N, C-alpha and C positions, 0 to 999 in steps of 0.2 A: 853534775845530775841538778837539773830544772825543773819549778814543778811550771805547767802551763796553766792560767788562771784561764777556770769554768765561765762560761759567755752565762752570763744572766738569764735566765728563765720568765717572761712574760707571759700572762694570760690577760692578754689587756684587749680589748675593739681597739681603741683608738691609742697610740704615744700624741698622749698633749704636747703641743710646743711649749716652749718658756712661756709665751706670751698667751700660751693655750688658745693658738687661734684654727679654727676649723672652716671645713667647707660649709659653704650657707647654709643654712636653709630654707629659706629665702625662695618661695615658687613666682612671687607676682599673680598673678592669674592662673597660672598652671596648676591643676588638681591633678591628683593621684585618683585612679576610679575608687569608686563606692563598693564594688562586688566585692564580694569575700573571697570569690577565688579568683586569679586573674587567666578569661577566656581569651579567647583570640581577639576579641574586640575591644578589650581592655586594654591587649597588647599594643593594639594598633594604636590604641588611645596615650598611653603612654608614652609611647615612642615618640606620636606625634607632638605631644607637649613637650618632653624632653629635647626635643631639636628643635622647639621655640630660642630654649636656653642655651644649647651647644651655637644657633645661627649669631646668637647673640655675643658669641663667645664666654658666656657666662659657666667655664668647663665646672667648675667646681659648685657651683646647683644643678648646675646637668647630674653630675654623679651625685650627690648626695639625692635627689629626686629617683633616677633607677634604685639606688640604693634599698631607697624606703620602701618604693613598689615591690622590689624581690622581696623583702623582709614582711611587709604589710601582706601579702597576695599572692606567694607561694614563687619558687625558682620557674624562668622560662627561658628560655636558650636567647630569645631575641634582643631579652632585654638586658643579661646576664651578658650580652656581646656589646651591648650599648655604653653599659658601668665601664666596660673594660677600656671602651675608648676614649672614653669623658675621662678615666682615671691617668691616661698617658700621657692626655691635652694638658690636663690641671698640674701635672707633674714638671714637663717640661718649665709652666709658669713659674710654680714653685722654686725651682733649681735654676732659676737665672733669677730670680732676685734675693738668692740667698750668696752673700760675699762669699762666703768661704769657698762654695761651686763654682765661682766668678774665677777666685783667686786659681782653683785647680785648673780651671782651662786657661787660664794666661802661662801660668806655669810648670806645668806637669809635663814631661817632657812624653814621646812617642813609649819608649821602650817602658815608661815606670807607669804610663795609661795599662797597656798590655798584660803588664805585670801585676797589676791590681787588677784587669779583668781574668787573667788568669788566676789567681787566687778567689776572686769571685764563684767560679765553676769549683775551682778544687772544694769549699766548704759548700756549694749546693751538693757538688758530688758525694763530701762524706756523711753530711748531715740531714738533705733534706727528706720531710717528711716521707715525698714518694721517691719511685725511682724517675730523675732524670731524663727528659726524652731528649739529646743533642739538637738534634734537627729543629725542632720546634722551638728550642733556648734560641739558635737562631734568625730563626724565622722572625720570634720576636723583637730580636734585636733592631734586623732590617724595619720594621715596621712602625719599631719606636723613633728608629733613624726618619722613617718616612713622615710622620706625625710631626716631628722635631721642626721638619721644612716646613709645616705647614705654622709653625707661628711666629708671629712678630720676635716675640724675647727672643728667641734665637737668632732669628737671621739680625734683629738690631745688633746682638753681638759676632755672629760669624759672617754674615753674608752683606757686608756691608756695598753698597753700589751693584749686585748682583740683579741682572733681569731676571723680575719672576716667568717668564719665558724659560730663559735659562736653566731655571729651578725644577721648573717642570719637566724638561727635558732629561734631568740627570736624577730627578725621580724615578722617569718609567726607565731608565738606566740600570738604577738603583734595582729596583726590582726584579728586570729582567735578568740581569747579568750576577748579581750575587746567589751561588749556588749554596742553599742552605736547607736544600732536601736530602744532598748526601752527607752531612753535617753527623759523624757517627762518637765523638771523641769531644773533652773538654777541649785538647789540643786543637782539635782543629776548628771548633767553635772561637776560636782564636786568629785563628788566623782567617777565616770568613769576616770578624769585623776588622782585622788588619787590612786585607782585601778593600772594604768596603770605604776605610779608613782614606785608600789611596786613589780610591775612584773621587772620593770626595773634594780631596785637597788637589789634584790633577785637572778637575772640572769645573771647581767653583771654588776652590784656593779656601776650603774648612780645615782648621788646624786638624791634625790627624787624631792629638789630646779630646775635640769637641764630638767625635764622630765615635768612639773607643768607648767615651763616658757613656753616651745614649746607649751602645749597647749594653755596657755592664749595670745601668738603671731598666733598661729594657728588662734586660735577663730576671731580674727581682722581682719586677711590678709582674712579670707574666706569669709566676708561680702560684700566686693566690690574694687576694686582697692584704694580707698582713705585712707579707715579706717584702723589704724595699730594704735599695740599697742607700747608706744616710751620709748626708755630707759631712763634713769635720763639725757644724755648728749642730747639725740634727742629732749630731750624738753624744755630744755635751748636755745638748736640751733631755736627749733620752735618762743619759743618766742622770739630770740633777732630779727627772720627774723620779726617779728612783730615790734619789736621797732624801726627795721631800721639800727643795728650796734650789733659788734662782736668782738669779741676778735681775734685775726689770722694774717694772711699774707693779705687779701684782695684779693682774687684770683675767679676766678670761674673756673674752674677744670672736665674736661672729660678726664674718663678711653680711651686709645687709642693705641691698641696694644701695650701691658706691661707696656709704658708712660702715665703719668699726663699730659695731654692740654692744654695749658695756653687760655680758651676761653675771659676772659676778665680779667686785673687788673685793682682794681679801680685806678681811678688819684685819686697822694695823698697817697694809700696807702703805707702799708711797704714794699709791692712787687713791686709797682709803684717807690717808694722812688731808689731801690736797683736796679733798670735796667729791671727788669724784664717786657714784656711783650705779648700781644694777639699773638696767634702763637708759643710761645716756647714750649719746653718740658720740663718735670720737671723728670729728669732719673736716679737721685738717691738723697735719703732723709736720712742725717748723716750718709753718707758708703752703707748705705739699697740700694740695685739696684731696681727699679720697676719694673723689670722684673721677679724679684726674689720671692719679696713677692708679696702677689697683691695687687692691684690699691687702695682695702681699704684700708688697713694696711698703705699704705704708705702714703694714705691721712690721717690717723691716724695719725702717725708720724708729718706731718705737723702741729698738734693741740699742746696747750702747752699756759701756764699762760701768762700774760701779764708781757714785760720786757723779755724773756726768747729769748732765741735766736735758730735758727732751721740752719744747713747748707744744702743749696740744690744744686743740680747739674743739669745744663739749659744747653740745647741746643736750641740755636735760627737757622732758618731757616738759610743754606749757612756758618754756624759758627761754628767752634768747642766748644767741649761741656766748662764749666766751674762753678767752686764753687763759690757759693754767701754765704754770712751770710746775714739772714735777723731777724730782732728783733722786736718777736710777739707785736702787741700794737692794742689800740681798736680803730676800723675802722666804720665810719658812711658810709650808703648804698645808695648814691644818687635814687629816686624813681622819681623825674622829673628830666629830665637832656636834655643839648643839646637845651637849651632856648635861640632862635635869632628870629630871622625877616630873612625869607629865601627869600622872594622874596622884595628886596627895594620897585620896581616899585608898585604893588600891596600892598603893606606895607601887606603881610600874616607873619604871627605870627606863628611857628613850638615847638612843647616840644616833648618829648620821655617822658613815662612814662613807668620805668620797672614792677613795682611791686605796691601794693595797701598797704601800711602800716599804722601804726597810724597816722603816720607824713604826708604823704601823700596829703590830701585838704587842709592843711593849703600850704605846700609846692606849689601844685598846685594854689594857690590864689595868694601867692606873686610872683610866675613867671606869674598870668596872669595881676598883676601891673604893673608889669615889661616891657611886652608887651606892656602894652595900654601906658604906658611911651614913648616908642620908635614908639608908633603911630600905635600901629595894626590894620587893617580894615577887618582881618578874620585871622582865628586859624585850625592851622593843628596838632590834636592829634594824637602821633604816637602809637598803641598798640601794635603792630606786637611782636610777641616772647613773650610776657606779661603773664605769669602762671598764675598771680588771686595775692589773698593776701584777707586780711580783707573787708568780705562783707557790711561793714558800712561806708569804705572808700571809696567802689567804690560808695554803696550809694550817701556818702555826696556829691564826686566830680559830678553824675550826677545833684544834688541840685545846682550845680554852673551855668547849662546851661539851667533847664527845668523851667517851672513858677510854674506846678500846674501836678497832674495827677498821678501815680502811677507811679514807677518807679522801682521796683519789686515788686514778690511777692512769698512767701516763703509757703510748704506747707509738713507736717509730719505726723507721725502717734499719735505723743503727739501734742495733741489740744497749748501748749505753742509756738507750732514750726511755725503753721500760723501767718504769720503776712503779712501786706499791705504797705509798705515803699512808702511815697509819699513825694513830691516837696513841696518845698514852695515859694513864690514868692519873699520875700525880701531877695537882695544882688545875685539876677537873673544877669548875664550876658548872651548876648542878640547878639552875635557877631558873625556873619554868621561860622557856624565849619563844617570843614571834621574829619571824625575818621578817622584813618588806623588801618587794621585788616588785617592776615592772619591765618593760617592753627596753629599757636602755640601760637597765642590767646583765651585763655581760663579763664571760670569759671568767676570771677569779673571782668576781660574785654569784657567776655561776655554779663556781666550786664551793665557794661557803654552802650558797641556799641549800645546793642540790646534797650532800655532806648531812646538810640538820635534816631534811626531808626523808631521807633514803633513810637515816638513824634513829627518824622516828624521834625525835631529840627533840624539838621542836615547832609548830606550826608557821608554813611558809603563806604568805599573805600578800594579793596583788594582781597583775599579771603575766601572762610566760615569759619568759626573757628572752635577752638577745636569742642566743643559740650559736654562741661564740665557742666552739671545742678544740681551739689549737691552742699549741704552749710555743711562743716563739724564745730564738737565743739572740741573745746579740753578741756578735763577733764585730770585733775591733780588727780594721785589715791594714797591713802594714806600711800603707802607699796614703800620704796626705791627710794622718789620723780621719781620716774616714772609716766606714763601719757597714757591717748589711745583720736588717731585723730579717731570721731566717726562721720557717717553720718546721721544726723538730719534732712533732709531737703532735698527739689529739691526745684528749683526754674525755675519761668515764666516770663518771660518778661511782658511790656504791657497791649500786646495786648492777654494773655493770652499763647503764644506761649511757650512748653515746649525746653528746650537749651538742655538737653541729649541727646546726638547724632547727634541732628540736627546741634548744632549751630546758629552762627548769617549769614544770607546770606548779602554779602556787595550790598547796592544798585548799586555799578558802580563795576564788577568781572573782573577784572585784571589778566590776564595767563598768568604766567610764565615757560617761555619757555626754556627747557636748563637751567634748576638749577644747578649751580657744586656741586658737591659731599663737602657736609661740614665738610665728616672727613678725605678732604685731606685736611692739612694746607695750603698748596697754595694755593687751589684755595678757603679756605675760608679768608686767609686775602687780596685776591684779591679782593674779593667780596666786606668783609669790606668795602676797599680803593676805589671802583671803584665808580664812577661818573654817572654810569646806574640805574637807579633805577625806574623801571616800575609803579609801584605804587605810589611812591613818586609823580612824575610828571601827573599820572590820576589824586593825590589830590589836588595838584597846579592848575591842571582846574578845578576841581570841585569847588573850593575855588575862582577862579576867577569868574565859573556862578556864584556865590550868590552873590559876591560881586554886581551883574548886577542889585539882587533885591531892586527894592526900597524899602526905609522905617523904615529900618533896624538901630539902631543907635549902637555904643559898648558896652553902658554899662546902665543897664536901673535902675537909682534909685528912689527905692521905700520906701516911707517917712512911710507905714504902722503900 
């Protein structure tokens, strides 16, 4: 008898890479319409502006632009279709700058690729939150392959010396001859991918493995924005994020106008020790200009084994470029940060939770005891900008503050995914509590904030949260060290509220007027260093109000 390892359950909006590079948030002159609701004219404006980015091949920026428009102004099917298409293009570029994926294309046999695709489909059949439609899945595989044929990175690897007109002919053949409409089973979906692989091999000389892997990636991407095929390197990165450590430079990056913008350099990391700071830009890696190679390729060049070094050319605001040698090392990512008494008069404690990792509940408990020793009488927990993480970490953290009752409920198509997570009285802190959220507080952050709000355990302050209410499992696959991040369930707050698209509404809503464009480094740095923080101010007011409630002790020692 053997034990099957259960997949990690993630409640996270975006799984951040080891180097923490995300699609760019810089739109240049492109803007999102100001309308409170997305009407027909606003839809046209969003699509027209997004297509400017598409024509420049800036698919990551286009994707973020469309997603922001959907989140800010509500769902629209036309904008959603554009976002889905941008994601397909962006993913091709990401895959073909991932050396582990390129290695799989080179070394994986056709039979192994078919077995991998079959395993992906079987996991979708067994565990996906909704019933799969196999014809739709095959159609999306064809679409993913069609998108790949338009991308230069795919062509440079798989279509050397092939005439563009011939490629266009085969694209038409692919769409005319691949019979996805009649696919009704996973095996028929595999057969369809194999047929497409043969068509590509016979007419363009594309290795069958490359075609079949596009079907596997397209299948995952078509299900929802949070399901994805994971290359070997990506799977390693996900596990590193869960564990809270990785080998690298220790920087959070965003693509920005052909450069890599340093959003954050982790204290004590190799980058921080080398003098790299938030607001700096990397303009070259080992002599490769980031404006010449793709930002994804430049970020990939920053990766390497522990102990190796990389030369980065860095520009700081108002300073000339300089070359810095940075030695890669293991970096511990703090998930509970900035722990201190923020108001000495009222003894209000403060801490920021940046993500929900395996060790975050223990780190939070340790931080609570530190603040308790410092005389804490109330606590502000800052979840702003927190994209989520491990569902179980969020549950364990709520359990530190809630004595009894449901913390969160998950519901899936498979009964194994139906679970009610409940609180336990022993070890519960009764300190008056304020939770800060914003529109980027997502998933596991929403589990925490939603439970605190529904149980009336504290005051939630800020703006409505992201609205990502689904759970993903991480499933290792048997071939090439790859994996599948698969949505297996939706989650609901203790009062039964669906979080998806709704988010968590704060008890105290704080409107932020005139937010600076964070794509502007100067504005971003100024905001980070500014003493003006209306959400924090409102949180402190709420904490002081809670301290006026009689009968609250700071710690309950339960002997049960």
